[in-house]
C-alpha positions in Angstrom: 18.5 -5.2 -4.9 16.6 -3.7 -7.7 16.0 0.0 -7.1 12.4 0.9 -8.0 11.3 4.4 -9.1 8.8 4.1 -6.3 7.4 1.4 -4.1 3.6 1.8 -3.7 2.2 0.5 -0.4 -1.3 -0.5 0.5 -2.0 0.5 4.1 -4.4 -1.7 6.1 -3.1 -5.3 6.4 0.2 -4.4 4.7 1.7 -1.8 7.0 -0.6 -2.2 10.0 -3.1 -4.5 11.7 -6.5 -4.5 9.9 -9.2 -5.0 12.5 -11.8 -3.7 10.1 -12.6 0.0 9.5 -10.0 1.9 11.5 -12.0 5.0 12.6 -9.6 6.3 15.2 -5.9 6.8 15.7 -6.3 4.7 18.9 -7.1 1.7 16.6 -4.2 2.1 14.3 -1.1 0.0 15.0 1.9 -0.7 12.7 3.1 -4.2 12.5 6.3 -4.6 14.6 8.4 -5.1 11.5 7.0 -2.3 9.4 9.4 0.5 10.0 12.6 -1.7 10.0 11.4 -3.3 6.8 10.8 0.0 5.1 14.2 1.3 6.3 15.9 -1.7 4.8 14.2 -1.0 1.4 15.0 2.7 1.7 18.7 2.2 2.2 18.9 1.3 -1.5 17.4 4.6 -2.5 13.8 3.6 -2.7 11.0 6.0 -2.0 7.4 5.2 -1.0 3.9 6.2 -1.8 0.8 4.9 0.1 -2.3 4.2 -1.9 -5.3 3.2 0.1 -9.0 2.5 -0.4 -10.9 4.0 2.6 -14.5 3.3 1.8 -15.3 3.6 5.5 -15.6 7.4 4.9 -18.4 7.0 2.3 -20.0 4.3 4.5 -20.2 6.8 7.4 -17.9 4.7 9.6 -14.8 6.9 9.5 -14.7 10.7 9.8 -12.4 12.3 7.3 -10.8 14.3 10.1 -9.9 11.0 11.9 -8.5 9.6 8.6 -6.3 12.8 8.3 -5.0 12.3 11.9 -4.0 8.7 11.0 -2.3 9.9 7.9 -0.4 12.6 9.8 0.7 9.9 12.3 2.0 7.8 9.4 3.9 10.8 7.9 5.5 11.6 11.3 6.6 8.0 11.7 8.1 7.8 8.2 10.0 11.0 9.1 11.1 9.7 12.5 12.5 6.5 10.9 14.0 8.4 7.9 11.9 6.7 5.4 11.2 8.8 2.2 7.4 8.9 1.9 6.5 11.1 -1.2 2.7 11.1 -0.5 -0.4 9.3 0.8 -3.3 8.9 -1.7 -6.7 7.8 -0.4 -9.9 6.9 -2.2 -13.0 7.3 0.0 -15.4 6.0 -2.7 -18.0 3.5 -1.8 -17.5 0.3 -3.8 -21.0 0.6 -5.3 -20.3 4.1 -6.6 -16.6 4.1 -7.3 -14.4 6.1 -9.6 -11.2 5.1 -11.4 -9.3 6.2 -8.3 -10.6 3.2 -6.3 -8.3 0.1 -6.6 -8.3 -1.9 -8.7 -8.7 1.3 -10.7 -5.4 3.1 -11.4 -6.4 6.7 -10.7 -4.4 7.1 -7.6 -1.3 5.8 -9.4 -1.8 8.1 -12.3 -2.1 11.0 -9.9 1.2 10.0 -8.3 2.8 9.7 -11.7 1.7 13.2 -12.7 2.5 14.7 -9.3 6.0 13.2 -9.0 7.1 12.2 -12.6 7.1 8.5 -11.8 7.8 5.8 -14.3 5.1 3.4 -13.2 6.5 0.4 -15.2 9.6 0.7 -13.0 7.6 0.6 -9.7 6.5 -2.0 -7.2 3.1 -2.4 -5.6 3.0 -4.2 -2.2 -0.4 -5.1 -0.8 -2.5 -7.7 0.9 -5.5 -7.9 -1.6 -6.4 -9.0 -5.1 -7.2 -5.3 -5.8 -3.6 -4.3 -5.1 -2.2 -7.0 -7.4 -4.7 -6.1 -10.1 -3.8 -2.4 -10.0 -0.1 -3.1 -10.1 -0.4 -5.7 -12.9 -2.5 -3.5 -15.1 0.2 -0.8 -14.9 3.1 -3.3 -15.7 4.5 -3.0 -12.2 6.2 -5.7 -10.2 3.7 -6.8 -7.5 4.1 -8.3 -4.0 1.3 -10.0 -2.2 1.8 -10.1 1.6 -0.1 -12.8 3.5 -0.9 -10.5 6.4 -4.2 -8.7 6.5 -6.4 -10.2 3.8 -3.5 -11.9 2.0 -4.4 -15.4 3.0 -7.8 -14.9 1.5 -6.4 -13.1 -1.6 -4.1 -16.0 -2.4 -7.1 -18.2 -3.0 -8.4 -15.8 -5.7 -5.2 -15.8 -7.7 -5.3 -17.2 -11.2 -3.1 -17.7 -14.3 -4.2 -14.2 -15.3 -3.6 -12.7 -11.9 -0.3 -13.6 -10.5 1.9 -11.4 -8.3 5.7 -11.2 -8.9 6.3 -12.2 -5.3 4.2 -13.8 -2.6 5.6 -13.5 0.9 4.5 -14.0 4.5 4.8 -10.4 5.5 6.6 -7.1 4.6 9.7 -8.2 6.6 10.2 -11.3 4.5 9.5 -9.2 1.4 12.1 -6.7 2.3 14.6 -9.4 3.1 13.9 -11.1 -0.3 14.2 -7.8 -2.3 17.4 -6.8 -0.5 19.4 -10.0 -1.3 
């Protein structure tokens, strides 16, 4: 297993079901394999950081207070399962008025680098969208596309210039592959 400086994780479709804009903790549900997969990766000394576009806030579909409740639930679960989560970064920008923080921009990653002294070229980005792969590739990271969430659509948009390091069915298969 290669130990990464940090494993960046997309949220919706990667760690949890993505029914659309998740506006309530009642609608948030981890995949059955999420915690055990992250525990497996953590046993090699990996730490994690969540980076998530949450444009539902700018669209008026998600209240920031509800998003904060979901993030607190995530933090508590990472603690419960002894998974080292260094932080959760969210970008609430609308796609039509986005800053460099919104993926495929690299702003959230640069904030994490500054806040935690990360070596981004020695990190992994795991996500279910083309935006996740673009962000990771532009920073020289290894990237993993999971086919959960939007992954099956994203794979159709890959090209010679946009290729993930790994393509896997889900986070469980990805963890198994990385922990060989």
